[in-house]
N, C-alpha and C positions, 0 to 999 in steps of 0.2 A: 504494500500500500504506500503511495507517495506521500510526501510531507504535506502537499496541498490538500489532499483528501482527508488528512487528519484534522484540518481546520474545523470541519463541521462537527466532529466529536468534541472538540474543545468549546465550541460555541454552545453546544447543548449542555455540557457539563457546567459551564459558567452560568447559563440561564437558569438551570435547575438549582444551582447553589443560591442564586438571588431570589428564587421563588417567583420568577416571572413566567407568565403564560406565553405560549408560543404565539398566539394570536396578537397579544399586546406588542411583542417585539416586532412582529411582521408589520403591523400597522404603523409603528413608529418609524420604520425605515422605508415604508412605501412598497412592500411586496406582499404577496398573499401568504397566508399561513401554510398552505400546501407546498409552496415553493421553499419556504423556510424549513419545512419538514424534510424536504429532499436534501437541502444543504446540510442539515444537522445529521443526516444519515449517510453523509459522504457520497451522495448520488449526483451532486452538482458542484462544480468548481466555483470558487468565490474569490474575489480580489477587488482592488481599486476602491471606488467610492462606497460601494455596498458593504465591503468589509469594514471600512473606516466607520460607516454609520452604525453598523452592528456593534463594533467595539465601543463606540461612544455610548450607545444605549446600555451596554453592559458595564460601563465604567472601567474599562481596561484599555491598555495599550494594544495596538494592532499586533505588535510583535509577540504578545502573550498568546495570541490565537494561532500564530503561524510558526513560532520558534520550533526548531527541531528538538527532538528528545535527545537526552544525553547519549553520546555515541558509545561510551564505555558500558553504560548500563544495558544498552541494546545488545552489544556483543555478549555480555554475560547472560542475558536472557536467552539468546539464541543458543549459546553454548550449553546452557542448562537443558534446553529442549532437546538438543542433539544427544546429550549424555544420558538422559533419563527417559527416553522413549521417542518413537518416531510419529506418534499420533498427535503430538502437540501442534497447535496452530502457529507454526513458526512465522508464516506470512503475516500474522497479525501482531507480531511483537511490538512494532512501532505504535500501533493503536493502544495496546495494553500499557506501554510505557507512558504514553501521552495522557490517557484517561485515569490511570491508577499508578502514579509514580511511587507512592508508598508501598503498595503491594509488589510492584516490580522490584524495588530494592530488596524487599523481604525475600522474594523468590531467588534473586541473584545471591543474596547473602547465604541462604540455606543451601543453594547448590554449591557454593564455594566451601561451605562448612562440611558438606557431605564428601566432596572430593578430598578435602584435607584429611578427614577421618579415615576414608578408604586408604589413602596413602599411608597414614600412620599405622593402621591395622596391618597392612601388608609389610611395612617396615619392621614392625614388632614380630610378625610371624617369621620373617627372614632371620631376625636376631635370635628368636627362640630356637630355630632349627639349625642355624649354622654359625652363630657367633661363638668363638672359642672362649672368650672371657665369660660370657653368660653360662656356657656349658660347665666351666670350672666352678662358678658360683653355685649353680644348681647342684653339682656333685658334692660340694662342701656341705650344703644344707642337708641333702639326703643322707650323706655319710654320718653327720652328727646326729640326725634324728634316728637313724638305724642303731647307732651305738647306745643312745639313751634308752631306746626301746628294749634292746638286748639286756642291758644292765638292770632295768626296772623289772623285766620278766623274771630274772633270776632272784631278785629280792622278794618278789611276790610269791614265787613258786617254792622257794626253799625256806622253810620255817626254822630249820636247825642250823643255819649259818652262824658261825661264831662271830663275836664282836669285831675281830680284826678284819674278816672278810666283808662284813657289813660296812665297816668304815671305808674299806677300799672301794666297794661299789658305789657308796655315796659320793666319794671323791671323784670317781669316774663320771657319775651323772652330773655333778656340779661342773666339772671341767668341760664336758660335752655340751652342757646347756649354755655355757659362756661362748663356746665355739659356734653353737647354733644361732645364738643371738647376734654375734658379730657377722656371721655369714648372711643372716637374714637382712640385717641392716645394709650390708654391702650390696645385696641383690636388689633391695628396694631402691636404694640410691641410684643404682645403675639403670634400672627400668624407668625411674622417674627423672632421669637426667634430661635437661632441655636439649633442644636440637644442637645448640652451640657446643655442648659437651659431647654429644654423640658423634659429631663430626670429627672429633679428635681420633676416634678409633675407626675411621673410614678406611676401606681398602684402597689401594692405588687406583683401581678402576673407578670406584665411587668418587674419589677426588677429581679424576679427569672429567667424569660425566657431569659433576656439579659445576665445574669450570666451563665446560662446553655449553651447558644449558643456559648460562648467563648471556650468551650471544646467539642463541637459537642454532647452534652447531654450524655457524657460518663465520668465516674469518677471511676478510678481504686480503690481508697480507700474505695469505697462502694461495691465492687464486692465480698467481703467476709463477712461471718456472724459476724466475730469479729470486723469488721470495726466500728470505733467510730463515730456515727452519730452526736453526740453533738459537738465533736471536729471539724468535717467537717463543720457544720453550723457556729460555732464560728469563723472559719477562713475566713469567707466570710463577707465582709463589706456591710450589707444590713440593712434596717430599721427593727425595732422590728416586725411589722406585717409580713413583707416579710420573716424574719428569722423563724417565727413560721410556715409559709406555707412551706418554704424550708425543715424544719425538717420533716414535714409530707411526702413531696415528696421524701426525701432521704430515709425514712424508707420503703416506697413502692418500691423504686428503689432497695434497699438492699434485700428486700424480693424476688423480681423478679430475682435478680442476683443469689441468693442462689438456687432458684428453677431451674434456667436455666443458668448455668455457661457460660460465654461469649464464650469461645473457642468452646465448644460443641454446643452451640446454633448457632453460626455463621456457623459451618460446616453442622449442620442439616438443617439450612435454605437454604443453597446452594443445598444440596442433594434433598430436596423436592420442589425445585423451588419456595421457599418463599411462601409456602402455610400455612397460619395461622392455618387452621383446622388440618392439619397434625402435625404441631408443638405442638398444644394444646394436641393432643393425645400422641405424643412422650414423652413429659415432664410431662404429667398428671397435667396440670395447666389450669386455666380458660382462656377463649378466650381473655379477656381484658388484662391479664398479657402478653400474647404473643404479642399483638399489642403494648403495651408499650415497651417491650423488643426490638422490631424491631427498635424503634427510636434511640437506642444506637449504632446500626451498622453504621460504617463509610463508605461512598462512596470511600474514599481513599484506603480501603481494598478490593475493588471490589464489594461491596454491592450496591444495588440501593439506590438512594436518597429517603428519606421518609419525610412525614409530619405527625404530630400527633395532635389530638385535644381531649380535654375532656370537656364536658359541663354538667351542672346540669339540673334539670328538668325545670328550668325557661328559659333555652336556653342561659344562660350566660356562656361564655368560662372561665373555671377555669385553663386550661393549653393549651398552643399552641406552636407547633413547625412548623414554616412556611417552605415553599419551593416554587420554581418558579411555578406560576399558582395556588397556594393554599394559601388562607388566609380567616379567618372568623372575622367579627366584634365582639368585645369582649363582649359588653353588650347588646346582643340581636340585632334584626334587620337583622340577616343573612337570606339568602335564605332558606326557609323551606324544599326545595327539597333535601338538602344534606342528605345522609344516616344516619348521626349522629343524626338527629332529627327523622327520620323515625323509628329508632331503639327503641324509647320510646314506640311505639305502640306494640312492640313485645319483651318485656323484656326477657333477657337470650337467645334470638334467634339470632345467628350471621347473619349478612347481608353482601352480596357482591354485589356491584353495580358499573357499569361503568358510568362515568359522563363526560360531555364536557362543558368547560367554554366558555362564549361568547368572541368574538374577531376575528380578521382576521386569527389568527393562530389556532383557535378552539382547545385549549389545552385540551387533553384528560387525564383522571386520573382514576385509579382503586381504589375503596374505600372498606375497610372492617370495619364494625361497629358492636357494641353490647352495649346494655344497661343492667346494672346489679345493684343490690341493694348494698348500702354501709353500711347497718346494717341488723341485723336479723329481719325477718318479725314478726309482732304481730297481734293478733286478732283485727279487727275493727280499724286498723291503716294503712293508706296508706304507701306503701314502699317509702323510700328515694332512688331515682334512679340517676345514672350518666351514661352518654353515652360516649364511647371511639371510636375514628375512626382513622384508619391508612390510609394514602394516598400514593399511589405509582405512579410514572410517567409513561406515555405511556400506551395506551390501547393495549391489545393483538390483533393480527390480526383477530381472530375469534370473537371479541367482538360484541355482539348484544344487542338490547334494551338499547341503550345509553341514559341516562337521561340528558337533557339540564338544567343546574343549573346556578346560578349567585352568586355574592357576597352578595349584598343586593339590595332591590328594588330601593333605591335612586340612584344607579349608574348602574343598569342593563339595557342593551339596548333591551332586549327581550320584544317587545310590546304586543304580544299575549301570556299571561301566566295566567293560572287559579289561581296561588298562589300570584300574584302581589297584594301588600297591599297599595301602594302609588305610585304616578307618579315619574319617574326618574328626576333628576336635569337637564338632557339635553332635557326635553320636552316630553319624552315617556309618554303617557297617559294611564289611565285604560281603558281596553276594556270590557265594561259591557255586551257585547253580549256573552261572554264566560260563 
């Protein structure tokens, strides 16, 4: 809906706020009540003297009836509609923002809050599953509790213990209780640590991805062959291991940029409806390079939002660009139905698959994946493979054979799944009949 057509809705809202009848306003400005009704329902355009007369009658400035809604708020409302269901009336977001700005802000705030909580839950799930510091803290708590239980059971079950043995077990229980208290406090402090503290224990990959995300995975200084990779890495405050990984990523980025210049690639991507296979042929580059290059296109320039993942043959994520509805556990444990893992069974063969995530909104994604060798093959030596996957939002209308996937078995609600390896934390059990 255009901004001009929103003017009628604003006129109607202001008239109702003032308690004026439609006929009275129409008579004051010299038009019929039926014509004003058409204007208020956005069925007639309005401007010039008539708009000025109506604004004067309503006691407002003309700009208050024609001003555009807040652009950031509109973007947030549209993003919320896309993230939480396809049945929302996205085409009426401007009208909603203009007529009900307060409710619109509430919708945007709740959508942002939900997205933040989902990210937090996933981050905590990853920490519970794979964080060595957390594993050590949990082991300390469990060990102390087990020791206390063992000593207590002996004291309760043996009535003929002499005083010396009783004293010894009491001392053991006291020492273990102190250890349990200290371990519990350390565990609570770690879990409740703010994001600034959690960042201290980030892995090198997480350090890099946090840095890259600040510039939408696009760096102009690496777009040319003569760009200084070492100077680029030196200008970033990362740990030595993260800097070494960033140098490798920067060189791959620069190689992709030289083979597929940004302006030409962006235009070609639009011309071929973002088809990776067509782009691979057009620029004479491998499929994985095209998928990586996609991740540098910005939605602010009219391109679709993208997610990107790279995993090694063990299933560990070595690079990750997340997006709403898409995230993979970093150190294994991800749903094996993702195309990025299926690609390992067909090296060098590109895969296109449509998937749907669990949940009330049933988020749908289109995925492109390919597994390729990272070194030249040799006789009697298994190839070192990596798999790359590009994720695009929204399934095409003609999508068929959609694959139901999850994040990881620990939090997946799909009870009947041939690929489930362990029960979910919410009580979903393994179905051995499958």
